[in-house]
C-alpha positions as CSV (number, residue, x, y, z in Angstrom):
1,X,101.3,91.7,110.6
2,X,103.2,92.4,107.2
3,X,101.2,89.6,105.4
4,X,97.8,91.3,106.2
5,X,99.3,94.7,105.0
6,X,100.6,93.2,101.9
7,X,97.2,91.6,101.1
8,X,95.3,94.9,101.6
9,X,98.0,96.8,99.7
10,X,97.9,94.5,97.0
11,X,94.0,94.7,96.6
12,X,94.3,98.4,96.9
13,X,97.0,98.5,94.1
14,X,94.4,96.4,91.8
15,X,91.6,98.6,92.7
16,X,93.3,101.6,92.0
17,X,94.6,100.3,88.6
18,X,91.5,98.6,87.6
19,X,92.9,95.2,87.6
20,X,96.1,96.4,85.8
21,X,94.6,98.4,82.9
22,X,95.4,102.0,84.1
23,X,97.8,104.0,86.4
24,X,97.8,104.6,90.0
25,X,97.4,108.5,89.6
26,X,97.2,109.1,93.1
27,X,99.5,106.9,95.3
28,X,99.5,109.3,98.3
29,X,95.5,108.7,98.4
30,X,95.9,105.0,98.2
31,X,98.4,104.8,100.7
32,X,96.4,107.0,103.0
33,X,93.4,104.7,102.5
34,X,95.6,101.5,103.2
35,X,96.6,103.2,106.2
36,X,93.0,103.7,107.4
37,X,91.9,100.4,106.6
38,X,95.0,98.5,108.4
39,X,95.6,100.8,111.1
40,X,99.4,100.2,110.1
41,X,101.5,103.5,110.3
42,X,101.6,105.5,106.9
43,X,105.5,105.0,106.9
44,X,105.0,101.3,107.2
45,X,102.8,101.4,104.2
46,X,104.8,103.6,102.2
47,X,107.8,101.2,103.0
48,X,105.9,98.2,101.6
49,X,105.0,100.4,98.5
50,X,108.6,101.1,98.0
51,X,109.3,97.3,98.4
52,X,106.8,96.5,95.7
53,X,108.7,98.9,93.4
54,X,112.1,97.2,94.1
55,X,110.9,93.7,93.2
56,X,109.3,95.5,90.0
57,X,105.7,94.7,90.9
58,X,104.8,98.4,90.3
59,X,107.0,100.9,88.7
60,X,107.2,104.9,88.4
61,X,105.1,105.9,85.3
62,X,107.9,108.2,83.4
63,X,105.0,110.1,81.4
64,X,103.2,111.1,84.7
65,X,104.6,113.4,87.8
66,X,103.0,111.1,90.4
67,X,101.5,108.1,88.9
68,X,102.6,104.5,89.0
69,X,101.5,101.5,87.3
70,X,101.7,97.7,87.3
71,X,105.0,96.3,85.7
72,X,104.7,92.6,86.3
73,X,101.4,91.0,87.5
74,X,102.2,88.6,90.3
75,X,100.1,87.0,92.9
76,X,100.5,87.9,96.7
77,X,102.5,84.6,97.2
78,X,105.0,85.5,94.5
79,X,105.4,89.0,96.0
80,X,105.9,87.6,99.6
81,X,108.6,85.1,98.0
82,X,110.5,87.9,96.5
83,X,110.4,90.4,99.5
84,X,111.6,87.7,101.8
85,X,114.6,87.0,99.2
86,X,115.3,90.7,99.1
């Protein structure tokens, strides 16, 4: 169920970015934790993470090698609508 995965990944992103005030310095760890919590394959979690980048919810931090950061704060409902349209 993608909505369940989206909801959990969304909360993980907010947790790892301290509610948008910092970067996700370890996206691989966040993906692994989301995978463990949801029981979904890592590939599915990574794909959703990429989709969140495509809709510009998060973006790669150009000043860091692996970090991501929130680009535009959105609710889960707004994200679902954008992903459905894409």
